[in-house]
ROGUTI-980233 format. One record per residue (C-alpha): residue in one letter; x, y, z. Coordinates in steps of 0.02 Angstrom, whole numbers, plus 50000, padded with zeros to 5 digits. Layout:
! ROGUTI-980233
AXYZ;...
***
This chain:
! ROGUTI-980233
M506985130049799;T508525118949812;L508095100749843;S509215088349933;T510005074649828;L508705061849877;S507235073949861;G507875079149690;E507965061249631;I506205057549693;W505545073149607;N506435068749445;Q505875050549443;K504085052049506;Y503375069649493;R504325079349361;F503395081349197;H504365076249040;G503285080648890;G503495072348722;D503515089148635;G504975095648737;A503915103548873;A504555098849045;D504695104449224;T506435111749246;S506255113949434;V505075109649575;E504415127449557;D503835122649382;T502945107549455;W502025118449581;R501545130849443;R500945116949329;V499875108949464;A499165125449529;R498705131249353;A497865114649310;I496805114249468;A496335132649455;A495655129349279;N494045123449363;E493715141049429;A492725154349338;P493775162249198;E493895179049284;S494605171449445;R495735157749379;E497325167949389;R496965173349567;W496615155749626;G498095149049530;E499215160849628;Q498405156049793;F498595137549756;H500395140349707;E500735149449869;A500015134849968;L501105122449873;T502695132749891;D503965125850016;F502875110250030;R501665118550149;F500225109250067;I500685092949981;P499395085249864;A499465066449842;G500695059349718;R499435056349578;I499015074949578;L500825080549579;A501275068449439;G499735070049330;A498905087249346;G499215098249195;T500105084949093;G498685080048977;R498995061749014;E497585049049023;V497795046149209;T496725048549362;L497185061149497;F496375050049629;N497595038949723;C496455024549768;F494755016749742;V493665003649823;M492914993449683;G491114988249661;V490234974149754;I490864958049674;P489414946849620;D489434928349659;N489504922349479;L490914919349357;D490454932549229;G490274945949362;I491884941149452;F492934942849295;Q492044958849244;H492594966149410;L494354959549382;R494364969149218;E493754984949306;A495144983549434;A496434981549294;I495804997049204;T495845006949366;M497615001549408;Q498225004949232;Q497735023149253;G498665024649418;G497355020549550;G497615007949689;V496104996949724;G495244988849872;M494004974549863;D492894965249983;F492884946949932;S491564942150062;T490214941449928;I491014926149844;R490364909349907;P491574898750010;A492644884549945;G491664868349931;A489954876649916;A488844869949778;V488824878749609;R487034876249554;G486714871049376;V488414863449339;G488574850649478;A490224857649539;Q490954864749697;A491534882849717;S493384886249733;G493114900549856;P493654918849865;L495514915349889;S495634906649721;F494924922049636;M496074933249736;D497494923949651;S496804930549486;W496834948349551;N498594945449615;A499204939549445;M498364954249360;C499194966449479;G500894958749443;T500594962149258;I499904979849264;M501114994249281;A500075008149359;A500095023649248;G501695017149169;Q502705020549326;R502405008349468;R501594992049512;G499834993549575;A499284992449756;M497814981949818;M496864978849978;G495894962649998;C494574961550136;L493554947250205;R492234947650341;I492584938750505;D491014928050482;H491444921450307;P491674902450306;D493394904350224;I494044916550354;E495294904350429;A496104901050261;F496134919850228;I497004922950394;E498364910350355;V498644913750171;K500094925950189;R501124912450273;D501334905650097;R502674916850023;N502094912849848;R500294919049867;L499464936149863;R501114945749865;N500274960649782;F498924962049915;N498764970250083;L497484960250183;S496234965650316;V494884956450411;L493234965750430;V492834963050614;T491054966650673;D490434972650841;A489444956350855;F491064946550845;M491884957350979;R490384954251093;T490484935551060;L492344936251095;A492044945151260;A490764931851308;D491954917851254;E490594909551148;E490484900350982;W490534911150824;E489494905950674;L490254906250500;R488924909750372;F488654914650190;D487054921050111;G486094917350270;V486664899150279;V487734893650428;H489234883350369;G489914879550541;S490554887850698;V492184890650788;P492594896950963;A492744915850946;R494284916151057;A495164902950952;L494784912350791;W495384928750866;R497004921150928;R497274913250758;L497094930350678;M498254938050807;Q499544924250784;A499604927050596;T499784945850621;Y501114942850754;D502094931450637;V501904939550465;A501144956850500;E499524952550409;P498044952950403;G497634969850478;V496004973050568;I494584984750519;F493164987250643;I491884988750504;D490324992450607;R491195006950692;V491725013450522;N489915013650463;Q489235020750626;H490385035850614;N490215038750427;N489535056050382;L488605048150236;A487855033050324;Y486125038950270;C486525035850087;E487915022750078;E488705007650160;I490585006350178;V491134989850101;G493034990350108;S494625000250120;N495895007650003;P497614999250005;C498315009250150;G496795009650262;E496505028450281;Q494955028650171;M493515016950205;L492385018350054;P490755012449975;A490655003249809;Y491635013049676;G492155025849806;A493745035849775;C494995043949891;L495675061049847;L497115065149961;G498175079750015;S499165084050171;I499605099850266;N501425099850318;L501335104850502;A503225105650518;Q503255120550398;L502075130350511;V503205131650665;P504165147950639;Q505425145950782;P505885127650803;F506565122450973;A506325139751049;P505755138951231;D504035145951185;S503935138151012;S502185135550942;L501295131750779;N500485146250686;E498655140950700;A497985155650600;E499095150550454;L498515132550479;A496685137750463;D497035148350308;L498015134250226;T496595122150264;T495335133650179;T496405134250021;A496735115550024;V494875111350034;R494515121949880;F496015114449789;L495455096449822;D493645100449779;N494225106749609;V495195090749578;I493545081049580;D493025090549423;V494665091149327;S495195073049356;R494905058749238;Y494075043049302;P494485025249249;L492635020149260;P491005029849242;Q490375022349406;Q491855030149496;E491495047149422;A489665046249469;E490095041249647;A491415054749668;K490335068849600;S488765063949695;K489635065249864;R491215075449827;R492215066349961;I493965072849996;G495315067150116;L496305081850186;G497595076350312;I499265080650389;T501085076150377;G502595081650477;L501665079550643;A503115071350735;D504335084850677;A503115098750721;L502965091450896;L504865090850907;F504965109150856;C503725113150996;N504755103151122;A503395090051143;R503835071551155;Y502805060651036;G501565050651140;S501625062351291;E500095071451362;Q500785087651290;A500955079851117;I499205072551124;A498475089351175;L499405098651036;T498915085650905;C497075086850953;R497155105850953;W497915106450779;L496735093350707;D495245102450781;T495845118550698;I495915109250532;R494205101250561;H493305117550594;A494195126950455;A493815112850332;Y491945112350372;R491815131350365;A492705131350197;S491555117750130;A490005127150188;L490595143150102;L491005133249944;A489235126349950;A488575144149957;E489635148549804;K489535132649699;G488145122149772;C488015107549893;F488545090049844;P487045081849759;L486645069449899;Y486775082150039;D485475080150177;E485225091350328;A485235075650434;M487125075950417;L487195088350561;D486675074350677;R488085062850623;P489455060150756;N490825069850665;L489735085350642;S488785085150806;T490345090550902;L490745105650792;D490585122650875;E488935131750853;P489535145250731;T490155131750612;R488555121650629;E487525137450594;L488545140650436;I488145122950379;R486295125350418;Q486275140750307;H487255134150158;G487435115350172;L489085107050126;R490055105449966;N490905089250022;G490185073750106;C491795069250198;L493265080850223;T494705073750325;S495805058450324;I497615055050372;A498565045450238;P500335038750235;T501485051250148;G503065040950129;T503695046749960;T503005064449966;S503715066950140;L505425062250070;L505125074349928;A504785087950057;G506495085850136;N506175069850234;V504895077150350;S504075064350465;S502695054750375;G500845057450411;I500395055050593;E501815042850621;P503265045650739;V504985047550663;F505545030350610;A507385034250626;Y508315050650637;S509715044350527;Y509695029550412;V510325022750248;R509085021650104;K509385010749952;V509015020449794;R508725010849633;Q509615018049482;A509035018949302;D510185004349255;G509404993349388;S510834994949512;T510625002449685;R511645014449787;E511525019049970;E511005036650018;P511225042650198;V509635051550252;E509235062550401;D507525066650470;Q507095084950447;G506835087350634;Y508595081350671;S509335092050531;V508455107550599;W509075103450776;K510865103850714;Q510555120350624;V509815128150782;K510825119650919;G512465115950832;D513425101450910;A512285100051062;P511685081851076;P509825079751049;P508945075151213;D508405056951220;D506785061151310;L506255071951161;F506995062851011;V505995046751026;S505745035450876;A504545021950817;Q505715008950894;S505875017151065;L504015020651089;T502855007851169;P501315001651076;S500255011151202;D501165027251152;H500635024150972;L498825021051020;A498825036151134;M499125046750979;Q497985037350858;A496405035650962;P496085054051008;A496565059450832;Q495275047350759;R493875056650849;L494325072350749;I494465063950578;D492995060150462;S493705044850378;S495155035050450;I497015035650489;S498415025650410;K499475021350561;T500655007050600;V500975002250780;N502784996850788;C503084982950913;P504734976750983;Q505324960250913;D505314952151086;I503544957551132;S502584942851205;F501104936151107;D499874939951247;A500494957951258;F500324959151069;V498514953151076;D498144966351208;I498614980151084;Y497124975750973;A495934974651120;E496554991651180;A496334999051006;Y494534993050998;H494084999751170;L494935016451133;G493815019050980;C495035015850837;K494265010950669;G495654998950626;L497414993750667;T498994988150582;T500514982250679;Y502294978250631;R503474967050727;P505214964350652;N505654946050639;S506454933550522;T504874932950414;T504424951450399;G506214957850402;S506634975850443;V506074991250347;L507645001650348;S509455000850402;V509395011350559;E510795020350645;E510905032650787;P511195051150746;N512975051050816;A513425036650701;R513015046250543;A514785051150496;A515415033350507;S513915027150409;S514175040150271;A515945034250248;A515365016250246;A514065020450114;R515445026650000;T516475010850022;P516174998049883;A515444981649943;V516684967149942;L516114950649870;E516284935849987;P517614923449931;R516974906949867;P517354891549972;E518154876549889;A516524866649887;L514684871149902;Q513104860749910;G511604865149805;A510234859249689;T509994858549502;Y508264861349427;K507684856749253;V506614869649164;K505774863349005;W505224878948913;P503894874048785;H504594886048653;S506364878648659;A506964861748598;H508224860348741;A507934861648927;I508744874649039;Y509664868449195;V509714880449342;T510984876549479;I510894886049644;N512284882949769;D512124887749951;M513304894250085;I513104888150264;E513384901650396;D513024899050581;G512044883550538;Q510934892950415;R510924889950228;R510804904350104;P510974904949913;F512734910049861;E512834907749673;M511784902849522;F512244894549357;I511124893149204;N511564880849066;S510774874748905;K511234865948744;N510304879548649;M511694891648598;E510414905348567;H510304906748756;Y512194907248785;A512524926048799;W511094930648912;T511254915249024;V513104919149055;G512694937449091;L511264932849206;T512344919849295;R513684932649334;M512514946549389;I511414935849502;S512914927049578;A513684943949618;V512074949349704;L511984933249805;R513794934449860;R513494951849931;G512194944750051;G510764954550128;D508974954050062;I508964943749901;G507104940449886;F506964954249757;V507954943549632;A506464932049610;E505254946649603;E506244955349465;L506414939549361;K504564935249379;A504094952749321;V504894950049149;F503614947649009;D504094940648839;P503254950748699;R503184934748597;G502104926848730;G502354915748881;A501864897748911;W500764886649019;M501834876749141;N501124865349276;R499414872649232;S499984890449272;Y500374904149147;V502204909549154;P502524925749057;S504324922049004;L505784909949022;L506594922249142;A505004922049247;A505124902949251;I506904904649317;G506234917049444;D504984903749502;V506424891549524;F507414903949628;E505884908649734;N505494890249769;H507304886749812;L507344901649929;A505754895650015;L506544878350035;V508114885850112;N507124897150230;G506104882350283;G507664874350353;E507724859350236;G509264857050128;P509214850949948;K509104832449912;A510704822349899;D510504820049711;P509464835149659;L509684832749473;A508964815449480;A507644819249610;A507024836449557;P505524835649439;A505504845749279;H504904863349313;G503784862649160;D503044849849045;A502934850248857;P501184855348801;L500034841248750;G498984852148637;G498074868648622;V497274878748762;C495594871548814;P494234884948831;G493394874048961;C494784871349089;G496254881349021;S497414866249011;L498574863548863;T497674847248822;L496544851848675;H496774841048521;R495874838148356;E495004821448334;E493674816148210;G493374833848155;C493124839748334;D494154849048462;K494244838248618;C495054840548786;I495774825148869;Q495814834249036;C494004839849061;G493054831948916;Y492674848348825;S492134845248646;K491694856448499;C491424850348322;G491424859548158;
***
């Protein structure tokens, strides 16, 4: 199969196997063969070849797309997990337990798994810490530790980890949690969600006071309506936190008789118990429409059912062939054998069938296709149970659970006879990268974001280039219809749809899915706040398990550079035109910051000058100077490169992120009581703080060199094991800390 330029790059960078002994995937066909062979190895020896061929057939042409961890890791022999995400264990409310769970999260992320945690079990800030006469710092302070760990760990050697942090709506620190993402320097590696209970929604409807409590003790109360509007305002402004209706999640869980859902994976499609894992794969609906845009076009539902049967067996095998970062995760996965089979390419498949996303026809087709998958998946799992045995915690009472009670009678009878191999079967995950790999088919259940856009592709040398990209549905339209303009009433996008259109697709689909759905409701930038709040109320009343919204604004920015289909030719030419650096004005205003790096005798001075455009200030150039000549070459190089980036304009926030991600193998330093992994990371902190100052609308001080404090202070001594400060010194044969009074003699 010939991949497009972008698909080929994604395959080569993320999913192609490069073995140390020279073994490698030479084509995407090799990748499919490698994965199919590895997953079929779990079958009986006499049937492995047959199942390997059947798995390969399902993978061919991206008809079935396993999650990225499976594509990248299966059959490579690497010490990685094939599960995309985990919800970690219940965090205990004590220091030893908290940091043990931090370690478990680090191990999980190192092997390639994203993690979700519920921090509601940690006592609120200000609560008494018995036995030491101190006050607790609260869950947000410990989340900072997870955030720093995530910034350090490179998941499976390829990417930064992903995390979801949850807090219950009745936790005393909920207001601080709601507001924390307004601080651009905190929890950047987290997605955040509030666990909203039915009791809160009832209190909200009654417009009554809502109690904030921990461990049975009431710490105060707040008007439910005020708390809800505070949550909505934060989401309106900065797109977080999201909302999970946690009671509904547990009420509709197939396995409610043997577990409690405590949190969500990073993208929200899998609500899981402690140490639960999500094993994902998607059926590409767009590949199952044989005659796109024909007057009587339809999806081949028989092929959909057959593909579902194969996909269930494939994912069930992954449970046994995968590695697990922690033994608790393996025990949890194998006791319930939970899988998350979903879909991708829905919006394009609807296009091919001449159905407008969000219309009654599209809703009816979506429900029909998902119901086909649901019944085929449960039948496949029952037959697997007959062949290989039920999952260990299977109970006949499952048939009374909401997701099984609506199955047709033949399927329910099959389950009565054989039980089930898998405790949960379906979920709809985001498929951003794998959908690009599959020829830029629409992602998951989402509408098409844009039919033509420009994607920035990072190169091996760190530079980026712009790649014009077309949605597969639009590309197929041109192949079938030639130069005929696509009809506006069919080719709707995430921007042109109303929030109600999004919910009209999500809510009925949720009733046919065991777990949850990763779905973002795109809102227009000028949507009123009251209309925005109504979206969440509508989602709750329609039966959704959770909701994430996105409203473009100056804080959240915009996801992609969008253009209309008829502007593609002009945009392609523009993408090939080198960017021109803005000329420098005669004079610029700025600020100079002093960075005292503890390992260097001389300070570093970082000057950032700003350009003023339309009354707004933005960084335009950076200079780095030092008397230490050892720094000369790299400071000059860094000055030129960063200044060139700043003069091009656009999104420059990544400059700070890239600098802060640099770790010095010789060790970092403690500065202002925070660990900074390298001198470059300290410069990144300076740039990030300056950028925050500029975005806040306040210009630098008139004499910044004189007024700006040193970014770091020379260490006073060794690291104190009591408080972590660099204030430990030797006195009278004892190690003493002048900061906290720690003392150890001998």
